[in-house]
DORO-715365 format. One record per residue (C-alpha): y, x, z. Coordinates in steps of 0.1 Angstrom, whole numbers. Example, Ala and Ser with C-alpha at 12.3 -4.5 7.8 and 13.67 -1.06 7.14 Angstrom:
<atoms>
+-------+-------+-------+
:    c2 :    c1 :    c3 :
+-------+-------+-------+
:   -45 :   123 :    78 :
:   -11 :   137 :    71 :
+-------+-------+-------+
</atoms>
This chain:
<atoms>
+-------+-------+-------+
:    c2 :    c1 :    c3 :
+-------+-------+-------+
:  -240 :    10 :   102 :
:  -206 :    15 :   118 :
:  -198 :    52 :   122 :
:  -192 :    50 :   160 :
:  -226 :    34 :   165 :
:  -244 :    60 :   145 :
:  -227 :    87 :   165 :
:  -237 :    70 :   197 :
:  -273 :    68 :   186 :
:  -272 :   105 :   177 :
:  -257 :   114 :   211 :
:  -283 :    94 :   230 :
:  -310 :   111 :   211 :
:  -295 :   145 :   220 :
:  -293 :   137 :   256 :
:  -330 :   125 :   256 :
:  -340 :   156 :   236 :
:  -325 :   179 :   261 :
:  -347 :   163 :   288 :
:  -378 :   167 :   267 :
:  -370 :   203 :   257 :
:  -358 :   211 :   292 :
:  -326 :   225 :   276 :
:  -299 :   238 :   299 :
:  -272 :   239 :   273 :
:  -259 :   218 :   244 :
:  -233 :   236 :   222 :
:  -224 :   261 :   249 :
:  -219 :   234 :   276 :
:  -242 :   225 :   304 :
:  -265 :   196 :   293 :
:  -265 :   164 :   313 :
:  -299 :   172 :   327 :
:  -287 :   206 :   338 :
:  -255 :   193 :   353 :
:  -273 :   165 :   372 :
:  -311 :   160 :   368 :
:  -336 :   145 :   343 :
:  -335 :   110 :   359 :
:  -297 :   108 :   355 :
:  -299 :   123 :   319 :
:  -325 :    97 :   309 :
:  -303 :    69 :   323 :
:  -272 :    82 :   306 :
:  -291 :    85 :   273 :
:  -304 :    49 :   277 :
:  -270 :    36 :   285 :
:  -255 :    52 :   254 :
:  -284 :    39 :   233 :
:  -281 :     4 :   246 :
:  -244 :     4 :   240 :
:  -249 :    14 :   204 :
:  -277 :   -12 :   199 :
:  -255 :   -39 :   214 :
:  -226 :   -30 :   191 :
:  -249 :   -30 :   161 :
:  -264 :   -64 :   170 :
:  -229 :   -78 :   173 :
:  -222 :   -70 :   137 :
:  -246 :   -98 :   127 :
:  -255 :   -77 :    97 :
:  -292 :   -84 :    92 :
:  -297 :   -55 :    69 :
:  -285 :   -30 :    96 :
:  -303 :   -48 :   125 :
:  -336 :   -51 :   105 :
:  -335 :   -15 :    93 :
:  -328 :     0 :   127 :
:  -364 :     1 :   140 :
:  -375 :    19 :   109 :
:  -347 :    44 :   112 :
:  -356 :    51 :   149 :
:  -393 :    55 :   141 :
:  -386 :    79 :   112 :
:  -363 :   100 :   134 :
:  -387 :   102 :   163 :
:  -417 :   110 :   140 :
:  -398 :   137 :   123 :
:  -385 :   151 :   156 :
:  -418 :   153 :   175 :
:  -443 :   159 :   147 :
:  -426 :   190 :   131 :
+-------+-------+-------+
</atoms>
């Protein structure tokens, strides 16, 4: 997976996690949900996520595209079940 897209996926997950965790800060800075509100934060996280997914789809690399749902499922399971 291209490095930029993996970073975008990670950033999107952090924005969404801050909403779920009701975090006011991320690395010493106000989180998106604290600066605006949860609705805006979810939309920003979704936009970042969709941008990454579109970039990944444009690679036409079936190995990456086909593995992505498994990666997301593993991340989400680990995040919310621990």
